C-alpha positions, 0 to 999 in steps of 0.5 A: 942589977939593972935589967932590960927586956927586948921583944920583936914587936908589940902589936898583938896578943899571943903566946910570947906575950905570956912569957913577957908578963911572967918575966915582968913579975920577976923583974917588974922594973925592967923596961921593954924595948921593941921595934914597933908599939901599938898599944891598942893591939897589945892591951897586955903591955900597959903594965910595961914601960915600953920603949919603941925604936925610930921605926915606930914613926914610919907610916903604917909600921905600928900595925904592919911591921912586915912592911919594913923587913930591911929596917928591922935589923937597924931598929934593934941595933940603934938601942943603947943598953949601956946603963944595964947589967943584963938584957934579955931578948925574947925573940923569933926574929930580930931582937937578938941582934941588939948590940951591948957593951962587953960588961953587959950580959945579953941572954936570948930566950929564943922562940925559934930561929926566924921562921920565914928565913929558915925552917918555914922558908918554903912555906912562906915563899911558895910563889916562885915569882915572889921567891925570885923578887925577894931573894936579895932581901932574904939573902941580906936578912939571912946573913945579918941573922947569922951574924946577929945570932952570935951576939947573945952570951947565952941561949935558952930555948922554949923547947927541945925542938927549938933547941935543935933548930938553934944548933942547926941554923946558928951553931949555938948551944942552948938549954931548955925552959918551957914557956908558961901556961896559965893553969889558973885561968884554964881549969877543968869544968866542975862537971868533970871533977867528979865522974866524967860527963860527956853529954855536952862534948859533941864537937871537936875544936881548933884554936889557931890563927888562920894562916897558911902554916897552921894547916887548918885547911887540912882539918877542914878537908878531914871534917868535910869527909867525916861530917863530924861537928868542928868549931874553929876559934881564931881569925887570920889572912886565910879566914875567907878561903877556909870558910869557902872550903868548909861544910855546914858541920863546921862553925867559925867562932872568930876571936873569943875572949879567954872566958868564952874560949874556956867553955869551948875548951872544957866541952870539946871532945878533943882539940885538933892540932895539925901544925908543926909548932915550935912549942905550942901553948894551945894543946896545954891549955886544952889539957889544963881544961881536962881535954885530950889532944889529937896532934900531928906527930911532929915539933913541939906537940911531941913534948906536950902530949903524952900518947895514949894518956893525954892525947894521940898523934896522926903521922902525916900532914894530910887529911887521910892521916887525920881521919884515921886518927879521929876514927880510932879516937875514943874519948872514954880512954882519956881522963881529965885528971891526967890531962890536967896533971900534965899541963901543971908541969908547965905552970907559970910558977915552974917557969919563973923558978926555972928561968930565974935559976938559969939566969943566976947560973949564967951570970956567975 
């Protein structure tokens, strides 16, 4: 059986790339089609045979695909999959819009219905002038997106949260297979495997891209009031603004290697997770390292954090609600082994088994 993979754009490192790497282990010969390809921004892609669209030749497109939203649909519709028996699109945007012949199966592993068109539209377009000027292109993309959403033969969602969105925005049914966490990479510190030690756990941790919808501003506001130590890992468009907001108790660590990040996971009091996420791998990475999570009670966190056992929730997306949860939080109430056991339910081995079984069932 000849298999092809399709992904929106290959120019960065993130959670979806871990999905692609796991799928590559199942189908190592499958080429990977995409709209734009920047190898330096995505070193993980070297193991794939990557086939970019015509858009890759456009000025600045490799690094800044956002400059060409109106051409993205055409980029994916231009691919020819006639030689393949199965095409799997992994997407939160346009990759599901590929066109296949009737004898070629197309399965979509949906990361979320396109966020800036649907669930996140109001967040992306808060500026009224921007909203007015972009309305024609947004209407065009929404219409295309709903048409394209009918092209896959079957849908698989990364979470129950995304499954509900697929039904709401696309009127399609989906099953759920949770994405993988690298539990071999993210490990409990040796000092935690015996009696739990807390002496080095003197800070809270945020691991995130520094963009508006991640709500890191909410965390900074809370910790400015609390005066507790906070370390923030990540970079992004909001970095300068967030640094200006932050008090002296807040440290920005920038982009870290996985090995560097491991130590921060292992030694934090807890991970703070303030956003409404489609699924969210970061809370599971922290739990794999034996650390609990304080998360906003919404979205994917509801499926990965166990209240009172591997973390706790705050009710509302504001600083006061987070402050209330942090004041109640007692690290001694959480065991590293409980956090680790929860993360192990999302291992790559389980993902690969469940994904392959779902594909084989739907090919019949």
